[in-house]
C-alpha positions in Angstrom: 44.2 -34.9 16.9 43.3 -35.5 20.6 46.7 -34.1 21.7 46.1 -31.0 19.6 42.7 -30.6 21.2 44.3 -30.7 24.6 46.8 -28.0 23.6 44.0 -25.9 22.2 42.1 -26.2 25.5 45.2 -25.1 27.3 45.6 -22.1 25.1 41.9 -21.2 25.3 41.1 -21.8 28.8 44.1 -22.2 31.2 46.1 -19.1 30.5 44.3 -17.2 33.1 45.3 -19.3 36.1 44.6 -22.6 37.8 41.5 -24.4 36.3 40.9 -21.5 34.0 39.4 -19.3 36.7 40.1 -16.0 34.9 38.1 -17.4 31.9 35.1 -17.7 34.1 35.2 -14.0 34.6 33.8 -13.8 31.1 30.4 -14.6 32.6 30.4 -11.3 34.5 30.1 -9.2 31.3 27.7 -11.7 29.9 25.4 -11.3 32.9 25.7 -7.5 32.6 24.9 -7.7 28.9 22.0 -10.0 29.5 20.6 -7.6 32.1 20.8 -4.7 29.6 19.2 -6.9 26.9 16.3 -7.9 29.2 15.8 -4.3 30.4 15.9 -3.0 26.8 13.3 -5.5 25.6 11.1 -4.9 28.7 11.2 -1.1 28.0 9.8 -1.7 24.6 7.3 -4.2 25.7 5.9 -1.7 28.2 5.3 0.7 25.2 3.5 -2.0 23.2 1.3 -2.8 26.2 -0.1 0.7 26.2 -1.8 -0.2 22.9 -5.2 -1.9 22.8 -5.5 -5.6 23.5 -5.6 -8.0 20.6 -5.7 -11.8 20.5 -3.1 -13.1 18.1 -2.5 -16.4 19.8 -5.0 -18.5 17.9 -4.0 -21.1 15.4 -0.5 -21.5 16.9 0.5 -24.3 14.5 -0.2 -22.0 11.5 1.7 -19.2 13.2 4.7 -21.3 13.9 4.7 -22.5 10.2 4.7 -18.9 9.2 7.7 -18.3 11.4 9.5 -21.2 9.7 8.7 -20.1 6.2 9.1 -16.3 6.6 11.3 -15.6 9.6 13.7 -18.6 9.3 13.6 -19.7 5.6 13.3 -16.0 4.5 10.5 -16.7 2.0 9.5 -13.1 1.5 13.0 -11.7 1.4 14.1 -14.2 -1.3 11.5 -12.7 -3.7 14.4 -10.3 -4.5 17.1 -12.8 -5.1 20.4 -11.1 -4.5 19.5 -8.9 -1.5 17.5 -11.8 -0.1 20.3 -14.2 -0.6 22.7 -11.9 1.2 20.3 -11.4 4.1 19.9 -15.1 4.3 23.7 -15.5 4.4 23.8 -13.1 7.4 20.9 -14.7 9.1 21.9 -18.3 8.7 25.6 -17.5 9.3 24.7 -15.7 12.5 22.4 -18.5 13.7 24.9 -21.3 13.1 27.8 -19.3 14.7 25.6 -18.6 17.7 24.5 -22.2 18.0 28.1 -23.4 17.6 29.3 -21.0 20.3 26.6 -22.3 22.7 27.6 -25.9 22.0 31.3 -25.1 22.8 30.4 -23.3 26.0 28.1 -26.2 27.0 30.8 -28.8 26.5 33.7 -26.9 28.1 31.8 -25.3 31.0 29.2 -28.0 31.9 29.9 -31.4 30.3 33.7 -31.6 30.9 33.7 -30.2 34.5 30.9 -32.7 35.4 31.7 -35.8 33.2 35.4 -35.2 32.4 37.1 -35.6 29.0 35.1 -38.7 28.2 31.9 -36.6 28.2 32.9 -34.3 25.4 31.0 -34.6 22.1 32.8 -32.2 19.9 35.5 -34.5 18.7 36.4 -37.0 16.0 34.3 -36.8 12.8 31.7 -34.6 14.4 34.5 -32.0 15.2 35.5 -32.0 11.5 32.0 -31.4 10.2 31.4 -28.9 13.0 34.5 -27.0 12.0 33.6 -27.0 8.3 30.0 -25.9 8.8 31.0 -23.0 11.2 33.7 -21.8 8.8 31.3 -21.8 5.9 28.7 -20.0 8.1 31.3 -17.4 9.2 32.4 -16.8 5.6 28.8 -16.4 4.4 28.2 -14.1 7.3 31.1 -11.8 6.4 30.2 -11.8 2.7 26.7 -10.9 3.5 27.8 -8.0 5.8 30.2 -6.6 3.2 27.6 -6.8 0.5 25.1 -4.9 2.8 27.7 -2.2 3.6 28.6 -1.7 -0.1 24.9 -1.7 -1.1 23.9 0.8 1.6 26.8 3.2 1.5 28.2 2.8 -2.1 25.3 2.0 -4.4 22.8 3.7 -2.1 19.4 2.5 -3.5 16.8 5.3 -3.1 14.5 3.1 -1.0 17.1 2.8 1.8 17.5 5.6 4.3 20.9 5.1 6.0 21.4 6.0 9.6 24.6 6.0 11.6 23.3 3.4 13.9 22.9 1.0 10.9 26.6 1.3 10.0 27.7 0.9 13.7 25.7 -2.4 13.8 27.1 -3.7 10.5 30.7 -2.9 11.5 30.3 -4.3 15.0 29.2 -7.6 13.5 31.9 -7.6 10.9 34.6 -7.0 13.5 33.2 -9.8 15.7 33.1 -12.3 12.8 36.6 -11.4 11.5 37.9 -11.6 15.1 36.6 -15.1 15.3 38.5 -16.2 12.3 41.6 -14.5 13.6 41.4 -16.6 16.8 40.9 -19.7 14.8 43.9 -18.9 12.5 46.1 -18.2 15.5 45.1 -21.4 17.2 45.8 -23.5 14.1 49.2 -21.8 13.6 50.2 -22.3 17.2 49.3 -26.0 17.0 51.5 -26.3 13.8 48.8 -26.8 11.3 47.6 -30.3 12.0 46.2 -32.0 8.9 42.7 -32.3 10.2 42.4 -28.5 10.6 42.1 -28.3 6.8 38.4 -28.8 7.7 38.5 -25.3 9.0 39.5 -23.8 5.6 39.0 -20.1 6.4 40.8 -20.4 9.7 43.5 -22.4 8.1 44.1 -19.6 5.6 44.2 -17.0 8.4 46.7 -19.2 10.2 49.0 -19.2 7.1 48.9 -15.4 7.1 49.6 -15.2 10.8 52.3 -17.9 11.1 55.3 -15.6 10.4 54.6 -13.8 13.6 55.9 -16.7 15.7 54.3 -18.9 18.3 55.1 -16.6 21.3 53.5 -13.6 19.7 50.6 -15.6 18.5 49.9 -16.9 22.0 49.7 -13.3 23.3 47.6 -12.2 20.3 45.3 -15.2 20.6 44.7 -14.7 24.3 44.1 -10.9 24.0 42.0 -11.2 20.9 39.9 -14.0 22.4 39.0 -11.7 25.2 38.3 -8.8 22.9 36.2 -11.1 20.7 34.1 -12.4 23.6 33.7 -9.0 25.2 32.4 -7.5 21.8 30.1 -10.4 21.5 28.7 -9.7 25.0 28.5 -6.0 24.1 26.4 -7.0 21.0 24.0 -8.9 23.2 23.5 -5.9 25.5 23.3 -3.5 22.6 20.8 -5.5 20.6 17.5 -3.9 22.0 18.9 -0.4 21.4 19.8 -0.9 17.8 18.1 -1.7 14.5 19.3 -5.3 15.1 16.4 -5.7 17.5 14.5 -6.8 14.4 16.1 -10.2 14.9 13.5 -10.5 17.8 10.7 -8.1 16.8 10.3 -9.2 13.2 9.9 -12.8 14.2 7.3 -11.8 16.8 5.6 -9.7 14.2 5.4 -12.6 11.8 4.0 -14.8 14.5 1.4 -12.2 15.5 0.3 -11.4 11.9 -3.4 -11.7 11.2 -4.8 -15.1 10.1 -3.7 -16.5 6.8 -5.4 -14.8 3.8 -7.2 -12.3 6.1 -7.5 -9.0 4.2 -10.5 -7.6 6.0 -10.4 -4.3 7.7 -11.6 -4.9 11.3 -14.8 -3.1 12.4 -14.9 -0.6 15.3 -15.7 -2.7 18.4 -19.1 -2.1 19.9 -19.7 0.6 17.2 -23.1 1.8 18.4 -21.7 2.4 21.9 -18.2 3.6 21.0 -17.2 7.1 22.2 -14.2 7.5 19.9 -13.7 6.5 16.3 -10.6 5.5 14.5 -7.1 6.4 15.7 -6.0 9.9 16.6 -3.4 8.8 19.2 -0.8 6.0 19.1 -2.3 4.5 22.2 -5.5 3.7 20.2 -3.6 1.3 18.0 -3.3 -2.3 19.1 -0.1 -3.7 20.6 0.6 -5.5 17.3 0.3 -2.3 15.3 2.8 -0.6 17.7 5.1 -3.6 17.4 5.1 -3.0 13.6 7.4 0.0 14.2 10.2 -1.9 15.8 9.8 -4.9 13.4 10.1 -2.6 10.4 13.7 -2.8 9.1 13.3 0.2 6.8 14.2 -2.0 3.8 11.9 0.1 1.6 10.2 -2.8 -0.3 6.8 -1.3 0.6 7.9 2.0 -0.7 9.2 0.5 -4.0 5.8 -0.9 -4.7 3.6 1.9 -3.5 1.7 3.6 -6.4 1.3 6.8 -4.4 5.1 7.1 -3.7 5.9 6.2 -7.3 3.7 9.0 -8.6 5.5 11.6 -6.5 3.0 11.8 -3.6 4.0 12.3 0.0 2.9 8.9 1.1 5.6 6.3 1.9 4.4 3.2 3.8 7.8 2.9 5.3 7.7 6.5 6.5 4.2 6.1 7.9 5.4 3.1 9.9 8.4 5.0 11.3 6.3 8.1 12.0 3.8 6.0 14.1 6.8 4.5 15.8 8.2 8.0 16.7 4.8 9.0 18.0 4.8 5.8 20.1 8.2 6.5 21.6 7.4 10.2 22.2 3.8 10.0 23.5 3.5 6.6 25.2 6.6 6.5 27.4 4.8 8.6 30.1 1.9 6.1 30.0 4.3 3.2 30.1 6.0 4.7 33.2 2.6 5.2 34.9 1.7 1.6 34.2 4.9 0.5 35.9 4.2 2.7 38.9 0.7 1.2 39.1 2.2 -2.3 38.8 4.4 -1.7 41.9 1.7 0.0 43.8 -1.1 -2.5 43.1 0.2 -5.8 41.7 3.9 -6.3 42.5 4.7 -8.9 45.1 6.5 -8.0 48.4 9.7 -9.4 46.9 9.7 -6.8 44.1 8.5 -3.7 45.9 11.8 -3.0 47.6 13.2 -2.5 44.1 10.5 0.0 43.1 12.6 3.1 43.4 15.6 1.6 41.6 13.3 0.3 38.8 11.4 3.6 38.4 14.5 5.7 38.4 16.1 3.4 35.7 12.9 3.5 33.7 12.7 7.3 33.9 16.3 7.5 32.7 15.8 5.0 29.9 12.7 6.7 28.6 14.1 10.2 29.1 11.0 11.1 31.2 10.7 14.5 32.9 8.5 14.8 35.9 6.4 17.9 36.6 5.8 19.6 39.9 3.1 17.1 40.7 5.5 14.2 40.3 3.8 13.0 37.1 5.4 12.7 33.7 5.2 15.9 31.5 2.7 15.2 28.7 3.6 15.4 25.0 1.1 17.6 23.2 2.0 16.7 19.7 -0.7 15.2 17.5 -0.3 11.9 15.7 -2.1 13.4 12.7 -0.6 16.7 11.9 2.7 16.6 13.7 3.9 13.0 12.9 1.7 11.9 10.0 0.3 14.5 7.5 -3.3 14.3 6.1 -2.0 14.3 2.5 -0.1 11.1 3.3 -3.3 9.4 4.7 -5.5 10.4 1.8 -2.9 9.4 -0.9 -3.3 5.7 -0.1 -5.1 3.5 -2.7 -5.3 0.6 -0.3 -3.8 -1.7 -3.0 -1.9 -3.7 -0.3 1.3 -3.9 -2.4 3.1 -2.6 0.6 1.8 -5.4 2.9 2.1 -8.1 0.3 5.8 -7.5 -0.2 6.8 -6.6 3.4 9.1 -9.4 4.7 8.1 -8.7 8.4 4.4 -8.4 7.7 3.8 -4.8 8.8 0.1 -4.0 8.5 0.2 -0.6 6.7 -3.3 -0.3 5.2 -5.3 -0.9 8.3 -3.4 1.8 10.2 -4.1 4.3 7.4 -7.8 3.5 7.3 -8.1 3.9 11.0 -6.5 7.4 10.8 -9.0 8.2 8.0 -11.8 7.1 10.4 -10.6 9.5 12.9 -10.5 12.4 10.5 -13.9 11.6 9.0 -15.9 10.6 12.1 -14.1 12.4 15.0 -12.8 15.5 13.3 -15.2 15.9 10.3 -12.3 16.6 8.1 -12.7 15.6 4.4 -12.1 17.2 1.1 -15.2 18.7 -0.7 -15.3 15.8 -3.3 -15.1 13.2 -0.5 -17.9 15.0 1.4 -20.0 15.0 -1.8 -19.3 11.3 -2.4 -20.4 10.4 1.1 -23.5 12.5 0.9 -24.4 10.8 -2.4 -23.9 7.4 -0.8 -26.1 8.3 2.1 -28.9 9.9 0.0 -28.9 7.7 -3.1 -26.8 4.7 -2.2 -24.3 5.3 -5.0 -21.2 7.6 -5.1 -22.5 9.6 -8.1 -25.7 10.6 -6.5 -27.9 9.3 -9.4 -31.5 8.7 -8.3 -31.7 5.2 -6.7 -35.0 4.5 -8.5 -33.1 4.3 -11.8 -30.7 1.6 -10.5 -32.3 -1.1 -12.7 -32.8 1.0 -15.9 -29.8 -0.8 -17.5 -31.9 -4.0 -17.8 -34.6 -2.5 -20.0 -35.1 -4.6 -23.1 -33.2 -7.6 -21.5 -34.5 -10.7 -19.9 -33.2 -10.2 -16.4 -35.2 -11.9 -13.6 -35.5 -10.2 -10.2 -35.5 -12.0 -6.9 -39.2 -11.2 -6.6 -39.9 -13.0 -9.9 -37.5 -15.9 -9.2 -37.1 -16.4 -5.5 -35.5 -19.8 -5.9 -32.6 -18.6 -8.1 -29.3 -20.3 -7.3 -27.3 -17.0 -7.5 -28.0 -13.4 -6.6 -26.3 -11.3 -9.3 -25.2 -8.2 -7.5 -24.7 -5.6 -10.2 -23.1 -2.9 -8.1 -23.1 0.9 -8.5 -20.7 1.0 -11.5 -22.5 -1.8 -13.3 -25.9 0.0 -12.7 -25.0 3.7 -13.3 -21.7 4.0 -15.2 -22.6 4.4 -18.8 -19.3 2.8 -20.0 -19.5 -0.2 -17.7 -23.2 -0.9 -18.3 -22.0 -2.6 -21.5 -20.2 -5.2 -19.5 -23.3 -5.6 -17.2 -25.5 -6.3 -20.2 -22.9 -8.6 -21.8 -22.7 -10.6 -18.6 -26.4 -11.2 -18.3 -26.6 -12.2 -21.9 -24.0 -14.9 -21.3 -25.7 -16.0 -18.1 -28.9 -16.5 -20.0 -27.2 -18.3 -22.8 -25.4 -20.7 -20.4 -28.8 -21.2 -18.5 -27.4 -20.1 -15.2 -30.0 -19.8 -12.4 -29.7 -16.2 -11.3 -31.7 -13.2 -10.3 -31.1 -9.5 -9.4 -32.5 -7.3 -6.7 -33.5 -4.7 -9.3 -34.1 -1.2 -7.9 -33.9 -2.5 -4.4 -30.2 -3.1 -4.7 -28.0 -0.8 -2.6 -24.3 0.1 -2.6 -21.9 -2.5 -1.2 -20.3 0.1 1.1 -16.7 -0.4 0.0 -16.1 3.2 -0.9 -17.5 4.4 2.5 -15.4 2.0 4.5 -12.1 2.7 2.6 -12.7 6.5 2.9 -13.2 6.1 6.7 -16.9 6.5 7.2 -17.4 3.3 9.2 -20.9 4.5 10.3 -22.2 4.8 6.8 -20.6 1.4 5.8 -22.0 -0.2 8.9 -25.6 0.9 8.1 -25.2 -0.1 4.5 -23.9 -3.5 5.3 -26.5 -4.2 8.0 -29.3 -3.2 5.5 -27.9 -5.5 2.8 -27.4 -8.4 5.1 -30.9 -8.2 6.6 -32.4 -8.1 3.2 -30.3 -10.9 1.7 -30.8 -13.1 4.8 -34.5 -12.6 4.7 -34.5 -13.7 1.1 -32.4 -16.7 1.8 -29.5 -15.7 -0.4 -26.7 -18.2 -0.3 -24.6 -17.4 -3.4 -23.6 -14.1 -4.9 -22.0 -13.3 -8.2 -20.3 -9.9 -8.7 -18.6 -8.3 -11.6 -16.8 -5.6 -9.4 -13.8 -6.9 -7.4 -14.5 -4.3 -4.7 -18.0 -5.8 -4.1 -16.6 -9.3 -4.4 -14.0 -8.5 -1.7 -16.2 -6.8 0.8 -19.0 -9.5 0.5 -16.5 -12.3 0.8 -14.2 -11.0 3.5 -15.9 -8.2 5.4 -19.6 -8.9 5.5 -19.0 -12.0 7.6 -18.0 -9.6 10.4 -21.7 -8.6 10.6 -23.3 -12.0 10.1 -23.4 -11.9 6.3 -21.8 -15.2 5.2 -22.3 -16.1 1.6 -20.5 -18.0 -1.2 -19.2 -15.2 -3.3 -18.0 -15.7 -6.9 -16.4 -13.2 -9.2 -17.7 -13.1 -12.8 -14.3 -14.2 -14.2 -14.3 -17.3 -12.0 -17.9 -18.2 -13.2 -17.2 -17.5 -16.8 -13.9 -19.5 -16.8 -15.8 -22.4 -15.2 -18.7 -22.2 -17.8 -16.1 -22.3 -20.6 -14.4 -25.4 -19.0 -17.8 -27.2 -18.8 -18.7 -26.3 -22.3 -21.7 -24.1 -21.4 -20.0 -21.2 -23.2 -18.1 -21.9 -26.3 -16.1 -18.9 -27.4 -14.5 -18.8 -30.8 -10.7 -18.6 -30.9 -10.7 -15.8 -33.4 -8.8 -13.0 -31.8 -5.0 -13.4 -32.0 -4.5 -9.7 -31.2 -1.7 -8.7 -28.8 -3.3 -8.1 -25.4 -2.2 -7.5 -21.9 -4.2 -8.0 -18.7 -4.2 -5.4 -15.9 -4.7 -7.1 -12.5 -7.2 -5.4 -10.2 -5.7 -5.1 -6.7 -8.9 -6.3 -5.0 -9.2 -9.3 -7.3 -5.5 -10.2 -7.3 -3.6 -9.3 -4.1 -6.7 -9.3 -2.0 -8.2 -12.5 -3.2 -5.5 -14.3 -5.3 -7.6 -14.5 -8.5 -5.0 -14.3 -11.3 -5.6 -17.3 -13.5 -9.4 -17.2 -14.2 -9.2 -14.0 -16.3 -6.1 -15.3 -18.2 -7.9 -18.6 -18.9 -10.7 -16.6 -20.6 -8.2 -14.8 -22.7 -6.5 -18.0 -23.8 -10.0 -19.4 -24.6 -10.5 -16.7 -27.3 -7.0 -17.3 -28.7 -5.6 -14.0 -27.5 -1.9 -13.3 -27.7 -1.3 -12.5 -24.1 1.8 -10.4 -23.2 2.4 -9.7 -19.5 3.5 -6.3 -18.3 6.6 -6.2 -16.2 4.5 -5.4 -13.2 1.7 -8.0 -13.3 0.0 -10.5 -11.1 1.2 -10.1 -7.5 3.6 -7.4 -8.7 0.7 -5.6 -10.4 0.6 -1.8 -10.2 -2.6 -0.1 -9.0 -4.7 1.9 -11.4 -5.2 4.6 -8.7 -8.9 4.2 -8.0 -8.9 2.0 -4.9 -9.4 3.2 -1.3 -12.0 5.7 -2.5 -9.5 7.5 -4.7 -11.8 7.0 -7.6 -13.9 9.9 -6.2 -11.0 12.1 -5.0 -9.1 14.7 -7.0 -5.5 13.8 -7.7 -3.7 17.1 -7.2 -0.2 16.1 -6.1 2.5 14.5 -8.3 1.7 12.5 -11.4 -1.6 10.7 -11.9 -1.3 7.1 -10.9 -3.1 5.9 -14.0 -0.6 7.7 -16.1 2.2 5.8 -14.5 0.3 2.6 -15.2 -0.1 3.7 -18.8 3.7 3.8 -19.1 3.8 0.1 -18.2 1.2 -0.7 -20.9 3.0 1.4 -23.5 6.2 -0.4 -22.8 4.8 -3.6 -24.3 2.6 -1.9 -26.9 -0.6 -4.2 -26.8 -3.6 -3.6 -29.1 -5.9 -4.1 -26.1 -5.5 -3.6 -22.4 -8.0 -5.9 -20.6 -9.3 -5.4 -17.1 -11.9 -7.1 -14.9 -12.9 -4.1 -12.7 -15.1 -1.1 -13.5 -12.8 1.3 -11.7 -9.7 -0.1 -13.5 -11.5 0.2 -16.9 -12.4 3.9 -16.2 -8.9 4.8 -15.0 -7.1 3.1 -17.9 -9.6 4.5 -20.5 -9.2 8.0 -19.0 -5.4 7.6 -18.9 -5.3 6.7 -22.6 -7.2 9.9 -23.4 -5.2 12.1 -21.0 -1.8 10.9 -22.3 -2.9 11.2 -26.0 -2.6 7.5 -26.7 -5.9 7.1 -28.4 -5.6 4.8 -31.4 -2.4 3.2 -30.0 -4.2 0.8 -27.8 -7.7 0.3 -26.4 -9.1 -0.5 -23.0 -11.8 -3.1 -22.7 -13.4 -5.1 -19.9 -12.9 -8.9 -20.1 -16.7 -9.5 -20.0 -17.2 -7.4 -23.1 -14.3 -9.1 -24.9 -15.6 -12.6 -24.2 -19.2 -11.6 -25.2 -17.8 -10.6 -28.6 -16.5 -14.1 -29.1 -19.6 -16.0 -28.0 -22.6 -16.6 -30.3 -25.9 -16.3 -28.5 
C-alpha cells in the first residue's frame, strides 16, 4: 500500500518536472479565481450596504444553531422528502469533497514539504475510510445533480422557472465530479488495482472500464484530465458569485440574519412622528437584510406553491416579488454603490489603497455596467419599484398568511416587504381602492371597519351578565371582544356563548364595554401605519392606566397583534386565545362538555392562530373533548390554506382569478365533513360565504368552535 501511494504521488505530482514545480502552477489559476470570487462577492455586498442599517447580530448562539439546523442539516428542505433528500445529497456531497480536497492539498503541499513522508496523515486505515467516504459523497453528489437536471428539464414542475445559467451551473458541477472519478479510476488502473483500493468502489469501477486503454495512455489521460479537473474546479470558484450557486454563501448568511426566533411582528416605522417618508418606494429604503433576500432566493418556488393568491390565479407570486425587488436593486442601486466606493476612496481609504483607486473604480464601473454622464456621475435609473418592477395588484393580493415565509428554506421575509410597499402606496401616494379607503375611514371615525356607530359596541351584551372594568376593576382578565365579536351579527353568537362559559367556569374577567376600540390589525396590514399607531397608543394608554395584565381574545388577529406587536409601543401583556383558555378549563374540570357529537368534522386553521402563533392543538383538544370525529384536510396545521380574509383582504373586493375561499371550499369538499369548524371570525365568514357562493348549502355547515363547545356544555 505504501509503495502504491508513492507511485500515486509520482503520477499526480512529479510529471511536471523536478519536485513537481509545474503542479505548483495550479495555484496561479486558483489565485485568479479567488480574486474573481472576492470581487464578485464585494460587488454584491456594496449593493446590500446601500440598504438601511439593521442589527441582526444579536443572540449569536441561536443564530448559529439555526445555521446548523436549516443551512447545514437542511431541516426546511427535507419537509419535501425527495427533492430535499437530493438537495442534501448535493450539499453534503459537495461539502465532503471540498473538505477532502483541502485535506489532500494540506498534506501534500504543506505537511510533507515541511515534515517529510513521516508527517502525512492520509494513510493506513484512515486512508481507507477517507477513500470510502469521498467515493460515497461523490456518488451522492452525481445522483443529486442528475435528479435535479431531470426534474428541472424533463418533468418541469410549474413552480420552477429554468434559466440557462442554472443548467450551466449543474452541468459544470457534473463534469467536475465525473472528472474526479475518472482521475481516480485511471490512477487505480495504472497502479494495477491494489486490493485496498476496493475501498474506493466507484473509482475502482471506473478503473475497470478504463483499464483496456493501457497504462501509457492512462498516464497521459490521467495527467491531462487532472489539470482539466483542477482548472474547472478553480473556474467554479471564480464563477460562483456570478451564478445561482452563490446561494451556497448568501442563503447561509440569510438564515443567520433572519429575525429572532418566533418573531412574526411587522416592525414599526422608526421615529414615526418625525419621519419624512413612509414605507418603501425605492429598493434603497429596504434594509440590507431584505436586499440580501434576492440573492439568497433560489427560485425553488416553495413559497409560490403555498401562496393562496397565486393558487387562485392572481398576479402575486412571492418568488416573483423577491426576484423583482432583486432586479430593482441591481438596476437602481449600482450607481449608489459606485458613489459609495468613490466616497470611500476619497474620505476613508488609507494611503495604501488610494493608489488603486482608478483601477478599482474602473473595474467596478465595468462590473456594474455603469454609464457616466457629462458631469462624471452615474446616469440615474428612473424606473419605479412600484409600477415598473412590482405591480400594485401583486401588492394588494397578499393575505399576509405567511405560508411563503414558513416554507421558505432560506428564510426570505416576503410579507414585511409587501406591507412596506403598501405603506408607501397608502401614506406617501394616497393610492387605495374605494373599498379600502372606506374601510380606513370607518376605522378612523368609528373604530371598526364596518363604520357602525361606536356607541353600540357593547349592545351584544344586553340581557347577559357581563361585567365591565368599571364595575370590576380587579378582574384577572380583560376580555377583548373585538370588532367582529361586537358588530358582526353572525359572530355575536360566539361572543355570547363565550361569556356564558366564562361565567359558568367562574373565570374572573371584565370587558371595556362601549369604551373598547379596534385592535388596529386591519389598518396595519393594509398599510396605514399612522392609523394603527394612533389606535395602538390609545389602547395601550387606556389599558396601562387600568392596570391590565392579562387579555383574552376570541379573534386570532387581535391575539396576534396584542401579543407580538403592541410590545413595540410599550404594551406588554399576557395574551390568551379563547381556545387555549377553554381547553385549559376542560382539562381542569371547570367545564365538562358532553361527548355526544360523533359527527364527521374538520378544523380549518386560522393563519394568525396557527402559522403566526403555533396554536394548533388547543382547538383540536376541544373537538376531541366533545367526541367529534375529526378528519384533517390535506392542507391543515402548518400546511393550512388561507381563507382569504387576512391582510385586510376581508374588506377588499376580490376581482381577479378565483375567490380564495372557493379554493379552500374545494379542500373541505374533498373530505366531505358534516361541519367545518374554525376559531376566527374572519374564517367563519369566508367559509360560510363560500358554502353559499358555491351552492354547497346542506352538504356541510360552518361553525365557530366556541359555539360548538357551548352546545355541549350544560350551564
